[in-house]
C-alpha positions in Angstrom: -179.0 9.6 -56.1 -176.8 6.2 -57.7 -172.9 7.8 -58.2 -173.5 9.3 -54.0 -174.7 5.6 -52.9 -171.4 4.1 -54.6 -169.5 6.9 -53.1 -170.8 5.9 -49.5 -169.6 2.3 -50.3 -166.4 2.8 -51.2 -166.5 5.5 -47.8 -168.1 2.9 -46.1 -165.6 0.1 -47.0 -162.8 2.5 -46.0 -164.4 3.1 -42.5 -164.9 -0.5 -41.7 -161.8 -1.5 -42.7 -163.6 -4.4 -44.9 -164.4 -5.6 -48.7 -167.3 -7.3 -47.8 -170.5 -6.1 -49.8 -172.6 -7.5 -47.2 -171.1 -5.9 -44.2 -171.1 -2.5 -46.0 -174.9 -3.2 -47.2 -175.6 -3.8 -43.4 -174.3 -0.9 -42.4 -175.7 1.6 -44.8 -179.2 0.4 -44.4 -180.2 0.6 -48.3 -182.1 -1.2 -50.4 -180.9 -4.2 -51.9 -181.9 -3.0 -55.6 -180.2 0.6 -54.6 -176.8 -1.1 -53.4 -176.8 -3.3 -56.2 -177.2 -0.4 -58.4 -174.5 1.7 -56.8 -172.3 -1.4 -56.9 -172.8 -1.5 -61.1 -172.4 2.3 -60.9 -169.0 2.5 -59.0 -167.8 -0.4 -61.4 -168.7 1.4 -64.4 -166.8 4.7 -63.2 -163.8 2.7 -62.5 -163.5 3.4 -58.8 -164.0 -0.2 -57.9 -164.8 -3.9 -59.3 -167.4 -5.8 -57.9 -166.6 -9.4 -57.2 -169.9 -11.2 -57.3 -169.1 -14.8 -56.8 -167.1 -13.5 -53.2 -169.9 -10.6 -52.5 -166.7 -8.2 -52.3 -165.5 -5.1 -53.9 -161.6 -4.4 -54.5 -161.2 -0.2 -54.7 -159.3 1.0 -57.4 -156.3 2.5 -56.9 -156.1 6.5 -56.1 -159.5 7.5 -55.1 -159.5 10.9 -53.7 -162.5 10.2 -51.1 -162.0 14.1 -50.2 -164.0 14.7 -53.6 -166.8 12.1 -53.4 -169.9 13.6 -53.0 -172.4 11.7 -50.4 -176.0 11.3 -50.8 -178.1 14.6 -50.1 -179.8 13.1 -46.5 -176.2 12.3 -44.8 -175.2 15.5 -46.2 -177.8 17.1 -44.9 -176.3 15.4 -41.9 -173.1 16.2 -41.9 -174.2 19.9 -42.3 -176.0 19.5 -38.7 -173.2 17.8 -37.1 -170.4 20.6 -38.4 -172.5 23.6 -37.7 -172.9 21.9 -34.4 -169.3 21.0 -33.3 -169.0 24.3 -34.6 -170.7 25.5 -31.8 -169.1 23.6 -29.4 -165.7 24.8 -30.4 -166.4 28.6 -29.5 -167.0 26.7 -25.9 -163.8 25.0 -26.3 -165.8 21.4 -26.2 -165.5 18.5 -27.9 -168.0 15.5 -27.6 -167.6 11.8 -28.4 -169.1 10.0 -30.4 -171.6 8.7 -28.5 -172.2 12.4 -26.7 -172.8 13.4 -30.3 -174.9 10.2 -31.0 -177.3 11.4 -28.0 -178.1 14.1 -29.8 -179.4 12.9 -33.2 -180.2 9.6 -31.8 -182.9 9.1 -35.0 -179.3 8.6 -37.1 -177.8 5.4 -37.1 -174.5 5.4 -35.2 -172.7 4.4 -38.3 -173.6 7.2 -40.4 -173.0 9.4 -37.7 -169.1 8.2 -38.0 -169.8 8.2 -41.9 -170.7 11.4 -42.0 -168.0 12.7 -39.5 -165.5 10.8 -41.5 -166.4 11.9 -45.2 -166.4 15.8 -43.9 -163.9 18.2 -45.1 -164.4 20.1 -42.0 -164.1 17.4 -39.0 -161.8 15.5 -37.5 -161.1 12.8 -34.7 -158.8 11.9 -32.5 -158.5 8.9 -29.2 -157.7 10.4 -25.6 -157.6 7.2 -22.9 -159.2 7.3 -19.7 -156.2 8.1 -17.6 -158.0 6.3 -14.4 -158.5 3.6 -17.0 -156.4 2.5 -19.8 -158.6 0.2 -21.1 -161.3 2.9 -22.2 -160.4 5.3 -25.0 -163.0 7.6 -26.4 -163.2 9.2 -29.8 -163.8 13.0 -29.6 -165.2 15.1 -32.4 -163.8 18.2 -33.3 -163.3 20.8 -36.0 -160.1 20.0 -37.9 -158.9 23.3 -37.6 -159.1 22.3 -33.4 -157.4 19.2 -33.6 -154.5 20.0 -32.1 -156.4 21.9 -29.1 -157.8 18.6 -27.8 -160.6 19.9 -26.0 -161.8 16.9 -25.0 -159.1 16.4 -21.8 -160.8 18.8 -20.0 -163.5 16.0 -19.8 -160.8 13.8 -17.8 -159.2 16.8 -15.9 -163.0 17.7 -13.8 -164.8 16.0 -11.4 -168.0 16.4 -12.9 -169.5 14.9 -16.6 -169.9 17.3 -18.8 -173.0 20.0 -19.6 -173.8 18.7 -22.9 -173.7 15.2 -22.2 -176.6 15.7 -19.2 -178.3 17.8 -21.8 -178.4 15.3 -24.2 -179.8 12.5 -22.0 -182.2 15.3 -21.0 -181.5 16.3 -17.8 -181.2 20.3 -16.6 
């Protein structure tokens, strides 16, 4: 498990665009002892260096993130998300991260983003609201359907997505 947490530290660093151990640990939510052990394991395996005085990590060159194993809990969440998005894509639908999070509210949003970013099956893309260019939405889809941008339909339709209504408990 410690080696997988070390991998999640790497993925979190990339996702958050930070090398601050405090910020990464806060988002991962593991007990401090697990984070410390994972830092030492990552350093032992030459995945990164841990600079204790500055409380930062420096990722090693050439780390292939698609081969990093993650914890079983995160992998289970990832499997469920991949299955759900596969079923939504069959209906030619993509969901925003916020809509997807409504279906799994017990999973912290950062863990949702980590599960998506470390998936070999999932991709994200952004669409600006044509009526409000400042509003940008991140959609989740299967990598094989990324170019199809099913999420665009939400801006073409006049009513909210059926999935968003169900996620909020409405029928």
